[in-house]
C-alpha positions, 0 to 999 in steps of 0.5 A, spaced: 170 789 756 171 789 749 179 791 748 181 795 742 188 794 738 192 799 740 200 798 740 203 795 746 211 795 745 215 791 748 223 791 746 224 784 746 228 780 740 224 776 736 228 770 737 227 767 730 228 760 728 235 760 725 235 760 717 241 763 715 241 765 707 247 760 705 243 754 708 238 756 702 242 756 696 238 751 693 231 752 691 225 747 694 224 741 691 217 742 686 211 739 690 206 735 686 201 738 689 201 746 691 196 751 693 192 754 687 196 760 683 193 766 681 188 768 687 188 769 695 188 762 699 186 763 706 188 759 712 194 755 710 197 752 716 205 753 718 208 746 717 213 747 723 207 750 728 200 748 725 197 753 730 200 759 725 196 760 719 196 765 713 193 767 707 197 766 701 198 769 693 202 765 688 203 768 682 199 765 676 206 764 672 209 761 679 214 755 678 218 753 683 224 752 678 225 759 679 225 764 685 220 770 686 220 776 691 216 775 697 212 780 701 210 778 708 204 782 711 204 783 718 197 786 720 196 788 727 190 784 728 191 778 724 187 780 718 190 777 713 186 777 707 184 785 707 191 786 708 194 782 703 188 785 698 191 791 699 198 789 695 194 784 691 194 788 684 201 790 684 203 783 686 199 780 681 202 784 676 210 784 678 210 777 680 210 777 688 209 772 692 204 774 698 204 771 705 200 774 710 199 772 717 193 771 721 196 771 728 200 778 728 198 783 733 199 789 736 195 789 743 198 783 746 206 784 747 211 780 743 209 773 744 204 773 738 209 776 734 214 771 736 210 765 735 208 768 728 214 769 725 218 763 728 212 759 724 212 764 718 220 764 717 222 757 716 215 757 712 217 762 707 224 759 706 222 751 705 215 751 702 216 756 697 221 758 692 223 765 694 228 770 692 232 770 699 235 777 696 228 780 696 224 778 702 220 784 704 216 785 710 209 790 711 206 792 717 202 797 720 202 801 727 205 796 732 207 791 726 212 796 723 216 795 729 215 788 728 218 788 721 224 792 723 225 787 729 225 781 724 230 785 719 235 786 725 234 779 728 235 776 721 239 781 717 236 778 711 230 783 710 231 787 703 225 792 704 220 794 710 214 797 708 210 801 714 204 805 715 203 809 721 209 806 725 213 809 731 220 810 731 223 805 736 231 806 736 232 799 738 229 796 732 232 801 727 239 799 730 243 796 724 238 797 719 240 796 712 233 794 709 230 799 704 225 803 707 218 805 705 214 809 710 207 812 710 203 816 715 196 819 714 196 826 715 191 826 722 195 819 724 197 820 731 204 817 729 205 822 724 210 825 727 213 819 729 213 816 722 217 822 720 222 821 725 223 814 723 224 816 716 229 822 718 233 816 722 233 811 716 236 817 712 241 819 717 243 811 717 244 812 710 239 807 708 234 807 702 228 811 704 221 814 701 216 818 706 209 818 703 203 822 706 196 821 705 189 824 707 187 820 713 188 817 720 191 811 723 190 806 718 193 802 712 196 806 707 191 806 701 192 801 695 195 807 690 201 807 696 201 800 696 202 799 689 208 805 689 211 801 695 212 795 691 214 799 685 219 802 689 222 796 692 223 794 685 227 799 683 231 798 689 232 791 687 234 794 680 239 799 683 242 793 688 243 788 681 238 783 684 232 784 679 233 785 672 233 792 669 226 794 666 227 800 662 220 801 661 218 801 668 224 806 670 222 811 665 214 810 667 216 811 675 221 817 674 216 820 669 210 820 674 215 823 680 217 828 675 210 830 673 207 830 681 213 834 682 212 839 677 204 839 679 206 841 686 210 846 684 205 849 679 200 849 685 204 853 690 206 847 694 214 848 693 216 845 700 212 838 697 215 839 690 222 840 693 221 833 697 218 830 690 224 832 686 229 830 692 226 823 692 226 823 684 233 824 684 235 819 690 231 813 687 233 813 680 240 815 681 244 810 677 238 808 673 237 814 669 240 821 669 237 825 674 241 832 674 235 836 672 231 833 678 237 834 683 238 841 680 230 843 681 231 840 688 237 844 690 233 850 687 227 850 691 231 848 697 234 855 697 228 858 695 225 863 701 219 861 701 221 853 702 225 855 707 219 859 711 214 853 710 219 848 712 220 853 718 213 853 719 212 846 719 217 845 724 213 850 729 207 846 728 211 840 730 213 843 736 206 845 738 204 838 737 209 836 742 207 841 747 199 840 746 201 832 747 205 834 754 199 838 756 194 833 755 199 828 759 199 833 765 192 833 765 191 826 765 196 825 771 192 830 775 186 826 773 189 819 775 191 822 782 185 825 784 179 821 788 174 821 787 174 821 779 173 827 776 166 827 771 167 826 764 165 833 763 170 836 767 176 832 764 174 834 757 174 841 759 181 840 763 183 837 756 180 842 752 176 838 747 172 843 744 178 848 743 181 842 739 175 840 735 174 847 733 181 847 731 181 841 727 176 843 722 178 845 715 185 845 712 192 847 714 197 845 719 193 848 724 187 843 723 192 837 721 195 838 728 189 839 732 186 833 728 193 828 731 192 831 737 185 829 738 187 822 735 193 822 741 187 824 746 182 819 744 187 813 744 188 814 751 181 815 754 178 810 749 184 805 750 190 805 754 187 809 760 181 805 761 185 798 760 190 800 766 184 803 770 180 796 770 186 792 772 188 797 777 181 796 780 179 803 779 172 803 774 170 810 776 176 813 773 175 809 767 168 810 766 170 818 766 175 817 761 171 813 756 166 818 757 170 823 754 171 818 749 164 818 747 164 826 747 170 825 742 167 820 737 159 820 739 158 814 734 163 809 736 159 803 739 165 800 742 166 806 746 160 806 749 160 798 750 166 799 754 163 805 758 157 801 760 162 795 762 166 801 766 160 803 769 157 796 771 164 795 775 163 801 778 156 799 781 152 805 777 147 800 774 142 805 771 148 809 767 151 802 765 144 800 762 143 807 759 150 806 755 149 799 753 143 801 750 146 807 747 151 802 744 146 797 741 142 803 738 149 805 734 150 798 731 153 794 737 151 786 735 156 782 739 151 778 743 156 773 745 160 778 748 155 781 751 152 775 755 158 772 757 162 779 759 164 779 766 164 786 766 156 786 766 155 782 771 152 787 776 147 789 770 145 782 767 140 780 772 135 786 769 130 786 765 132 792 761 139 788 760 135 782 757 131 786 753 137 789 750 141 782 749 134 780 746 134 786 740 141 783 738 139 776 737 141 773 744 139 770 750 142 769 757 141 761 756 146 761 750 153 758 751 159 763 751 166 764 753 168 769 758 171 775 755 172 780 761 178 785 761 184 783 757 180 780 751 182 782 744 176 782 740 176 788 736 181 794 734 180 801 734 176 804 729 182 806 725 186 800 725 
């Protein structure tokens, strides 16, 4: 079975290797030879633990004789290069070091993240001339929690950039890092990201919330740029970065123009929030009296009050929908034998949700998030637990609903084939496997060695499907099986 990269959060301290800021007063001695400057360099092993590696970007002008801001990127499946590339252009322009881990995860508990951070933390301090007042972390999904844990554990993080993260109170406790968080409007963690932002606001910490059109994914490059520029502003406000009046003017003008455009478009609630952000972010750097006045004026506008109230009602509707779905899941899991996928999909009201998800507006966005929550459960969480509990029939039904929601997703068809095979339903398992291959599944090594497919491996049809993707039964391959982590859910 090909497992997917969902978040598995364990509230456990990272226990990072001690690296007290006072021990870092002197910059590292310049090395005679170092990594190339001005481009991404892949596969650099950590000195303290060579099993841990990362992709590095050093600015073209990097000189160990001065200190540089650093961004440590924590992708939930260790995809260090594309995650680093997201921040590369602004890092190049602003003069930031990027260190992007190959080993962070959000689907395997905290141990991989402990190892990764215990190796990366001394690496950035001892190998590179970083400004220890300007250490920033960026995470997506489960690694947003990891970033907050690093900040809580070390007390040395200046800024956290998060995309699609959950609000976990234990990790937020005592956080003083500036926080820039984003979420797609169809992300099942959208409301959690809003709650995270609200909790940070209550703590009086510098914060910024931005949303974008999309699902559970890293923020788009435009927001990655905005995040780094926002962190530059925070550095100026804290006096740890030289003031750049041209940058301040440019960023303030962009915020005010965006707020005015939203207001002209009739999006008064969004405009109010943009004016509010400008007033808070540029306080102490520019005269923000006009932005502050516009913020307060719009906040008192009855139309804005109605829009905010409507938004909260749909947030409550989303909570109720999730609770209803969880109750359906509870009944499904308690019943024997497993209800067929068609019955489960009907009980979950998938067709209604899909209809409501069409179009624009709060109702459609809410339905898309509920569907995303539903899919993450029937495609990932439930099947993994059910297979572990030796209930493959229930896993196959859940995955049947996942195939109904995302009929063009080869991974869910492959996993349904595995569950059906474990349930002894050979013909259906081969049908699902054939569908996965037709949709583009092409991991011959996994298919050949996967113990979940043992019940169908002796069939001519299996051999034909394996041959169709370039594999043979005689090839070598390591066992995969339940618990292997070969890919993540499509959104990650």
